[in-house]
N, C-alpha and C positions, 0 to 999 in steps of 0.2 A: 671385388664384387662387380659384376657386370651391370649395366644400366637396366637390363631386363629384370635382374634379380632385385635391384633397389626398387624399381617400380612395383614389382610383385609385393614386396614388403610393405610399401606405402599403401597399395590397394587393399592388402589383407588387413592392415591396421585400420584403415577407414571402414572396411566392412565390419570388423569386430566392433568398432565404435557404434556403428549404426544398429547392428544386431543387438547390442547390449543396452541400447537407449542413451548412450553417452553422446553429448553434443559437444562440438568444439567450442571453445570460449569465443565470445562475441568480439568483434573489433571495438576499438575505442569509441567510434562514433555510434555504432549500434548499441553498445552497452549504455551510453548516455541517452540514446533515444528510447531504449526499453524502459529506463527509469521515468523519463519524461512522459511517455504515453501511459504508463501505469499510474503515475501520479495524477495525470489529467483525468483519467477514468475514475479513479478513487475520489478525487476532489468533486467530480461532477455528481457522483452518487451520494456523497456526504452532503453536498449542497442541496441536492433534491430531498434528502431526508430532513434536513433543517427546514426547508421551505414547506414540507408537508406538516411538520409540527408547529411551525411559527404562528398559525392562527390562535393557538392556545395563549400566546402572549397578549392577544386582544380579547381574551376571554371568549373566544369562539371555539366550538367543539371541533375535534378532529376524529374522524372514524378510526377506530383502533386497527381495523384491517388495512387501511390505507398506510398508517404508520408502520405496521408490521411489514407490508410489502416493500416499503421504501428502505426499511432497515435490512431486509433480506437482500435487496440490491446492493447495499453497501457490503454486506457480508460476502456475497458472491464475488464482487470485485476485489475485495481484500484477499479472499481465499486464492483466487487466480494469481494475484500478484505475489503472494507469499509462495505459492507453489512454483511459479516461474523462477523467482530468486533463490529458492532453496536448492535448485539444481543448477543455477547459472554459475559459471566460473568467472573470475575476473578476466578482464581482457589481457591478452598477452602483450608484453612490451610496455606495460603501464606500471610504473612504480607506485602510483596512487590508487590503482585499481583495486587491489585487495583491501586496502583500508576503507575505500568508498563502498565496497560491497558489504564489508563488515558493519559500517555505520548504517547503511541502508537497511540491512536485515534487522538491526536494532530498532530502527525507525518503524519498520513493518511490525515488529514485535509490540512496540508502543501502540501502533494503530490497532492491533488486535485487542490489547487491554482496553483501549478507548471503546472499541466496538462491544466488547463484553460487558464493561462496567458502566458505560454511559449510554450508548445507543440502545442496547437491549434493555438496560434498566429503564430508560425513558419510555420504551414501548410497554413494559410491564406497568409502569405508572399510568399510561394512557389506558391500558386494558382494565386497570383496577378502579372500577366505578364505586366500589363500596368505600374504599379508603379515600379516594380522590373524586368525589361526585361531580365537581364543577371544573370547567376548563381552567380557570384561574388557579385552582388548587393543584391541578396537574402541572401547570407552568411553574408555580412556586417550587414544586418539588424537583422539577427538571432543570431549572436554572443553575443551581449549584453543581449539578452534574456537568453541564456544559462548561462552566467556569473551570471545573477540575480538568476537563478534557484539554482545554487550551493550555492550562498550567502544565499538565503532564506531557503534552506534545512538544512543548518548547525546547527542552534540552536535547531531545533526539533530533528534532528538526534542525536545530542550530549546528549539531555535530555533522549532519549530512551536508548542510550548506557550506560549512567551513572546508570539509574535505573536497566537496564538489567544486568549489572555487579553485582549489589547488589543482585538481584533476583537469579542469578546463584550461587553466593557464599552461599546464605541462603539455597539453595536447592541442593548443591553439583553437579551443572551442569557446563559444560564447556562453557564459553562465547566465541562465535565466531563472 
């Protein structure tokens, strides 16, 4: 096969990938950076949500619309991250990449459950002035949910950290 024929096949294959929406797997460093950037954005939105509802802990009111807006921001960030990693392939040439991607997807599934069962439930509590008329009652109802979120997140986060440490060692990256 001539060089021109081989080049044509490579170009045709690349064109098919682009036209069908397939993207090549990221490199080792890019894969790591994708997770880091996504985690930072998700953590920022989750912290903003917590800061929005935190005045309840001091028996201060929190506008329901403000809590809902902060929760929506978490939901958008999580949806974007889940979408990105649903179609991402593990980096080529990485024996830890497939396991890290699997653990990270499980972590994102856990984050989705926390969003559904803790964050949105917290917003519903804040919105329910009939059952929870006072800020301290709202906070008392939300606190166990927050504790459950921390408990639920632990195993998935630990699994990602364990595999990520191995991934970083294998590719001479600094685990953070």
